[in-house]
Legacy VTK file of the C-alpha trace (Angstrom):
# vtk DataFile Version 3.0
C-alpha trace
ASCII
DATASET POLYDATA
POINTS 442 float
-37.421 104.481 152.173
-39.636 106.879 154.119
-43.160 106.241 155.145
-44.665 108.162 152.275
-42.771 106.109 149.698
-43.875 102.814 151.330
-47.521 103.795 151.090
-47.128 104.583 147.383
-45.525 101.148 146.775
-48.324 99.334 148.631
-50.937 101.049 146.535
-49.196 100.009 143.338
-49.070 96.280 144.362
-52.740 96.094 145.290
-53.955 98.064 142.324
-55.950 95.770 139.887
-55.450 92.772 142.200
-58.146 90.614 140.542
-56.588 91.105 137.148
-53.229 90.075 138.506
-54.671 86.886 140.069
-56.304 85.932 136.784
-52.997 86.499 134.987
-51.217 84.223 137.471
-53.730 81.423 136.987
-53.443 81.733 133.226
-49.678 81.452 133.512
-49.958 78.301 135.621
-52.416 76.717 133.139
-50.165 77.666 130.270
-47.258 75.960 132.045
-49.280 72.819 132.587
-50.316 72.807 128.944
-46.727 73.113 127.805
-45.687 70.268 130.074
-48.463 68.014 128.703
-47.579 68.834 125.124
-43.954 67.844 125.794
-44.900 64.325 127.220
-48.278 63.329 125.780
-49.996 59.893 126.191
-49.138 57.859 123.113
-50.436 54.512 121.730
-47.785 51.802 121.358
-48.509 48.556 119.422
-46.719 45.242 119.857
-47.258 42.157 117.639
-47.468 38.431 118.448
-47.263 38.548 122.228
-47.156 35.033 123.792
-49.525 34.092 126.606
-48.281 32.363 129.761
-50.607 29.902 131.480
-50.712 30.027 135.274
-51.817 27.264 137.632
-51.708 24.556 134.945
-51.487 21.967 137.739
-55.216 22.458 138.256
-55.569 20.240 135.181
-52.410 18.124 135.224
-52.866 17.005 138.841
-56.056 15.273 137.731
-54.222 13.136 135.178
-55.500 15.343 132.394
-53.669 17.240 129.698
-54.593 20.423 127.865
-53.832 21.762 124.419
-54.161 25.324 123.205
-56.440 25.589 120.194
-56.098 27.648 117.056
-52.937 29.424 118.159
-54.826 31.408 120.780
-51.786 31.360 123.057
-50.346 34.177 120.943
-52.069 37.577 120.879
-51.552 39.030 117.437
-51.653 42.652 118.596
-51.336 44.343 122.018
-51.796 48.108 122.342
-50.305 50.053 125.254
-51.341 53.624 126.110
-48.639 55.461 128.055
-46.827 58.820 128.177
-44.184 59.146 125.559
-41.405 59.110 128.150
-42.728 55.810 129.497
-43.626 54.083 126.232
-40.242 54.744 124.709
-38.734 52.341 127.244
-41.207 49.475 126.721
-40.212 46.467 124.581
-42.277 43.488 123.438
-40.583 41.332 126.071
-41.932 43.694 128.777
-45.536 42.883 127.882
-46.904 40.144 130.131
-49.998 38.254 128.953
-51.270 35.614 131.378
-54.161 33.184 131.458
-55.040 31.669 134.822
-56.358 28.093 134.643
-58.583 28.989 137.601
-60.602 31.222 135.243
-61.516 28.288 132.979
-65.210 28.282 132.143
-67.516 25.557 130.877
-66.598 26.401 127.291
-62.909 25.744 128.040
-62.073 29.423 127.599
-59.494 31.248 129.717
-59.426 34.995 130.367
-56.189 36.691 129.257
-54.873 39.616 131.334
-52.217 42.119 130.263
-49.689 44.114 132.229
-46.333 45.846 131.973
-44.660 45.132 135.318
-41.611 47.113 134.300
-43.480 50.427 134.483
-46.450 49.430 136.637
-49.174 52.092 136.978
-47.464 54.500 134.603
-49.356 52.800 131.792
-52.653 54.508 131.109
-54.281 51.491 129.459
-53.396 48.167 127.766
-55.576 46.162 125.418
-55.178 43.024 123.274
-56.747 42.129 119.937
-58.087 39.095 121.829
-58.661 38.718 125.538
-59.263 34.973 125.811
-57.639 31.653 125.052
-59.323 28.430 123.912
-58.075 25.027 125.095
-59.081 21.396 124.862
-58.781 18.991 127.781
-58.271 15.226 127.504
-57.067 12.289 129.516
-53.295 11.904 129.430
-51.986 8.626 128.009
-48.552 6.977 128.129
-47.351 4.151 125.866
-44.080 2.472 124.956
-43.029 1.772 121.394
-40.213 -0.444 120.105
-37.814 1.753 118.167
-37.539 0.877 114.472
-34.818 1.841 112.008
-35.499 3.024 108.467
-32.438 3.285 106.209
-32.805 4.970 102.815
-30.233 5.772 100.166
-27.033 3.900 99.393
-23.585 3.714 100.931
-20.621 4.746 98.741
-19.930 2.496 95.743
-18.300 -0.730 96.842
-19.865 -0.555 100.310
-23.190 -1.388 101.951
-24.840 -0.614 105.264
-24.472 -3.443 107.766
-26.017 -3.534 111.226
-27.513 -0.373 112.702
-27.403 -0.365 116.507
-28.947 2.164 118.897
-28.325 3.067 122.515
-32.088 2.793 123.148
-34.644 0.313 121.840
-37.794 1.637 123.551
-39.438 5.059 123.307
-41.946 6.355 125.853
-44.709 8.414 124.239
-47.062 10.651 126.236
-49.751 13.158 125.371
-53.450 13.667 124.798
-55.195 10.325 124.493
-56.657 11.058 121.051
-53.211 11.854 119.646
-51.318 9.043 121.368
-53.883 6.550 120.050
-52.832 7.526 116.519
-49.187 6.625 117.102
-48.414 3.292 115.465
-44.609 3.311 115.376
-41.505 5.140 116.592
-38.832 5.351 113.911
-35.373 6.771 113.346
-34.772 7.694 109.712
-31.269 7.417 108.269
-30.650 8.956 104.854
-27.384 7.515 103.577
-27.226 10.103 100.787
-26.256 12.638 103.445
-23.494 10.315 104.700
-22.125 9.182 101.340
-18.574 10.296 102.109
-18.175 7.771 104.943
-16.479 4.419 104.211
-16.117 3.376 107.857
-18.548 2.983 110.758
-20.601 6.078 111.650
-21.848 7.173 115.079
-24.318 10.052 115.238
-27.477 11.366 116.952
-30.837 10.962 115.184
-34.268 12.335 116.202
-37.154 9.972 116.941
-40.188 10.341 114.650
-43.705 9.101 115.366
-45.971 7.740 112.610
-49.531 6.475 112.270
-50.502 3.203 110.619
-50.545 4.857 107.177
-47.036 6.257 107.504
-48.054 9.841 108.238
-46.037 11.653 110.894
-47.959 12.298 114.114
-47.372 15.664 115.761
-49.022 17.703 118.491
-48.124 20.312 121.072
-48.955 17.890 123.894
-47.065 14.974 122.376
-43.741 14.094 123.993
-41.256 11.293 123.435
-38.488 10.112 125.689
-35.816 10.021 124.458
-36.241 12.636 121.741
-32.922 11.640 120.120
-30.923 8.406 120.146
-27.293 7.654 119.387
-26.848 5.194 116.533
-23.861 3.326 115.103
-24.037 2.454 111.403
-21.814 -0.396 110.256
-20.256 0.193 106.823
-19.187 -3.036 105.089
-17.097 -3.688 101.977
-18.553 -5.782 99.129
-17.201 -8.434 96.775
-18.546 -10.618 93.939
-17.741 -14.328 94.335
-18.749 -17.439 92.341
-20.779 -20.369 93.645
-19.336 -23.886 93.672
-21.519 -26.938 94.200
-20.430 -30.345 95.464
-22.608 -33.488 95.484
-22.709 -36.768 97.388
-24.109 -40.221 96.683
-24.215 -42.387 93.579
-26.938 -42.418 90.937
-29.033 -45.503 90.291
-27.254 -48.529 88.844
-26.517 -48.030 85.179
-26.429 -44.220 85.472
-23.638 -41.739 86.038
-23.194 -38.033 86.706
-22.445 -35.793 83.755
-20.478 -33.399 85.901
-22.854 -30.597 84.975
-24.178 -28.783 88.054
-26.110 -25.794 86.793
-27.561 -22.989 88.918
-29.814 -20.090 88.003
-27.367 -17.912 89.988
-23.669 -18.081 89.148
-22.205 -15.362 91.389
-23.354 -13.452 94.466
-22.347 -10.136 95.999
-21.295 -10.545 99.597
-20.457 -7.987 102.270
-18.297 -7.964 105.387
-15.171 -6.595 106.934
-12.247 -6.463 104.533
-10.407 -9.248 106.383
-13.422 -11.576 106.072
-13.813 -10.847 102.359
-10.125 -11.446 101.663
-10.528 -14.951 103.054
-13.563 -15.729 100.890
-13.041 -16.314 97.156
-16.058 -18.548 96.537
-19.174 -19.852 98.244
-19.002 -23.648 98.492
-22.229 -25.593 98.788
-21.136 -28.807 100.576
-21.948 -32.331 99.332
-24.548 -33.004 102.010
-26.720 -30.265 100.525
-27.114 -32.137 97.206
-27.670 -35.892 97.522
-27.849 -37.661 94.150
-28.279 -41.159 95.526
-30.306 -43.466 93.229
-31.362 -40.771 90.755
-31.893 -41.886 87.145
-32.644 -38.500 85.546
-31.587 -34.893 85.939
-32.380 -33.667 89.442
-33.289 -30.101 90.405
-33.212 -28.980 94.019
-33.547 -25.655 95.808
-30.634 -24.444 97.934
-30.598 -21.381 100.214
-27.221 -19.723 99.738
-27.528 -17.909 103.075
-27.211 -21.238 104.894
-23.653 -21.640 103.602
-22.154 -18.173 103.917
-18.859 -18.076 105.822
-18.755 -16.551 109.290
-18.859 -12.736 109.378
-20.096 -12.571 105.777
-23.601 -11.558 104.660
-25.323 -10.974 101.340
-24.770 -7.404 100.187
-28.504 -6.798 99.894
-28.950 -8.137 103.447
-31.504 -10.704 102.275
-32.492 -13.153 104.963
-32.609 -15.895 102.338
-31.466 -16.447 98.760
-32.924 -19.646 97.285
-31.390 -20.841 94.007
-32.342 -23.763 91.787
-29.525 -26.262 91.235
-29.748 -28.935 88.530
-27.472 -32.002 88.531
-27.089 -33.828 85.189
-27.225 -37.624 84.934
-26.941 -39.997 81.957
-27.237 -43.694 81.343
-23.879 -45.539 81.396
-22.382 -47.894 78.841
-19.483 -50.350 79.114
-16.876 -50.853 76.413
-14.015 -53.373 76.314
-10.631 -52.195 75.040
-7.645 -54.365 74.079
-4.229 -52.933 74.986
-0.668 -54.205 74.534
1.726 -54.621 77.426
4.567 -53.024 75.503
2.585 -49.771 75.281
2.502 -49.214 79.037
4.563 -46.115 79.813
6.658 -45.846 82.970
6.985 -42.284 84.254
9.140 -40.525 86.855
11.610 -43.360 87.504
13.930 -42.336 90.375
17.477 -41.458 89.359
19.936 -44.396 89.495
17.221 -47.059 89.032
15.768 -49.005 86.145
12.168 -50.230 86.075
10.183 -52.639 83.936
6.859 -54.439 84.189
6.201 -58.165 84.271
3.098 -60.277 84.571
1.064 -58.633 81.836
-0.050 -60.629 78.858
1.180 -59.360 75.546
-2.382 -58.216 74.943
-4.840 -57.627 77.772
-8.361 -56.258 77.993
-9.722 -53.291 79.939
-13.435 -52.692 80.582
-14.373 -49.012 80.739
-17.757 -47.857 82.002
-19.113 -44.333 81.902
-21.799 -41.993 80.648
-22.363 -42.022 76.931
-21.245 -38.465 76.269
-17.882 -39.179 77.913
-17.444 -42.638 76.414
-17.867 -41.196 72.966
-14.576 -39.328 73.311
-12.567 -42.557 73.822
-11.096 -44.641 71.010
-8.860 -47.691 71.255
-5.853 -45.595 70.351
-6.874 -42.975 72.858
-6.797 -45.227 75.949
-3.325 -45.442 77.375
-1.908 -47.280 80.413
0.803 -45.643 82.521
2.591 -46.160 85.812
3.987 -43.103 87.550
6.687 -44.771 89.627
7.387 -41.809 91.906
3.679 -41.200 92.550
3.071 -44.919 93.136
5.943 -45.064 95.677
4.565 -42.053 97.522
1.097 -43.633 97.690
2.659 -46.818 99.084
4.550 -44.894 101.737
7.919 -45.897 100.303
10.402 -43.155 101.140
13.258 -44.626 99.125
12.684 -47.114 96.353
15.269 -49.919 96.283
15.797 -52.772 93.803
13.169 -55.461 94.140
9.822 -56.691 92.910
6.598 -54.808 93.726
2.928 -55.228 92.867
1.582 -52.098 91.205
-1.755 -51.037 89.721
-1.745 -49.330 86.346
-3.399 -45.984 85.725
-5.330 -45.094 82.571
-6.007 -41.795 80.866
-9.733 -42.444 80.707
-11.927 -39.328 80.591
-13.701 -37.872 83.604
-16.987 -39.581 84.456
-15.678 -42.941 83.245
-14.062 -45.706 85.282
-12.068 -48.875 84.802
-14.280 -51.664 86.086
-11.482 -53.971 87.255
-8.016 -52.806 88.263
-5.130 -54.010 86.112
-2.039 -55.035 88.114
1.504 -55.947 87.115
4.825 -56.686 88.791
7.171 -53.689 88.910
10.766 -54.882 88.742
13.272 -52.328 90.071
17.020 -52.704 89.552
20.114 -50.573 89.650
21.337 -48.844 86.517
24.623 -50.876 86.542
22.755 -54.174 86.541
23.292 -57.042 88.993
21.097 -59.653 90.617
17.458 -58.809 91.240
15.922 -59.351 94.610
13.339 -62.101 94.443
LINES 1 443
442 0 1 2 3 4 5 6 7 8 9 10 11 12 13 14 15 16 17 18 19 20 21 22 23 24 25 26 27 28 29 30 31 32 33 34 35 36 37 38 39 40 41 42 43 44 45 46 47 48 49 50 51 52 53 54 55 56 57 58 59 60 61 62 63 64 65 66 67 68 69 70 71 72 73 74 75 76 77 78 79 80 81 82 83 84 85 86 87 88 89 90 91 92 93 94 95 96 97 98 99 100 101 102 103 104 105 106 107 108 109 110 111 112 113 114 115 116 117 118 119 120 121 122 123 124 125 126 127 128 129 130 131 132 133 134 135 136 137 138 139 140 141 142 143 144 145 146 147 148 149 150 151 152 153 154 155 156 157 158 159 160 161 162 163 164 165 166 167 168 169 170 171 172 173 174 175 176 177 178 179 180 181 182 183 184 185 186 187 188 189 190 191 192 193 194 195 196 197 198 199 200 201 202 203 204 205 206 207 208 209 210 211 212 213 214 215 216 217 218 219 220 221 222 223 224 225 226 227 228 229 230 231 232 233 234 235 236 237 238 239 240 241 242 243 244 245 246 247 248 249 250 251 252 253 254 255 256 257 258 259 260 261 262 263 264 265 266 267 268 269 270 271 272 273 274 275 276 277 278 279 280 281 282 283 284 285 286 287 288 289 290 291 292 293 294 295 296 297 298 299 300 301 302 303 304 305 306 307 308 309 310 311 312 313 314 315 316 317 318 319 320 321 322 323 324 325 326 327 328 329 330 331 332 333 334 335 336 337 338 339 340 341 342 343 344 345 346 347 348 349 350 351 352 353 354 355 356 357 358 359 360 361 362 363 364 365 366 367 368 369 370 371 372 373 374 375 376 377 378 379 380 381 382 383 384 385 386 387 388 389 390 391 392 393 394 395 396 397 398 399 400 401 402 403 404 405 406 407 408 409 410 411 412 413 414 415 416 417 418 419 420 421 422 423 424 425 426 427 428 429 430 431 432 433 434 435 436 437 438 439 440 441
């Protein structure tokens, strides 16, 4: 390019220079506008953002405890202003709301600050629907409570709940003094309807509940219990219905006798225990020493606690600590009647094989005095009273292993009814000989 052509080019570039500068500036502004339109500042809203308390030891180190009031530790709405490219990467978990205990004022209000550490200064602004938190401050209190057990519902049919044991028997309760003062009891609740399929012992974990004196559950954000859960073992026992049997001791007053009627307002009881213990128990026996009828002359009623006489490892199915029953023993006036019997009517029973037996020493007719209560004596007639001698039984009572021919003194037995007695024993000589005969031993 020659010199003349260069001059012409220079003139063209500098011609309308001001207009060209203005055009350049407009182009730059237009570029900036386009960039801003592509990534504008946008409002982003996040709901229910939790507040973290800092420097809580300012309170706790003084033996005090605080509680957030009215749910003010959750900000219902937080709004973040940030460029679209920034806001698109912000989640609720990135929002940090903090309240510093050092900002506590005389009204127990804390200032809440917001930030998004993830993006730092790229956020244009951040605001919450509330910017403060309300708390209450009280003395902290600690108590211990004995753990109680509350069992509701029933075990499967044929079973009952036995002992309930826990791995802890004390619960430590801590919290604001006003709340801890309301705690009256620490309880574990066991609902057997949720365990109805179990027919053997159960071991499980159960939460500890706290209740006031009226049975209302006590709760609070500051309230803690240690332990929160305890391991329990629930004993499941089998059940069985068994009758009661009563025995008595002593003799009524002279001229009176027992009727044999021992009546109770309870005839059977349901007991519970391990299967082996129940198999060994078919009745509950009330021993003689529990019912002394000495010198009574009319029906006697006494109260007996069945629980005092349960066998070892057996309990009442309803787990009652006592079960008093009224027991009545019948008594009647006695009478004495004299009966005349014949010696030839005495029957000899169970004579050993190879021997012959006969009686001697009885008069052809002899008298027997029978004494007993009137109701029993009325069933006896002269023809109904019979004398017998069971030779085999008599020999066994005498300790005779082998009966040999000879003469023996024996006492007759009579078929007198129960609750009557022969006043004087009737004896005779039992003569034993061999079946083939021969001399008798004198």
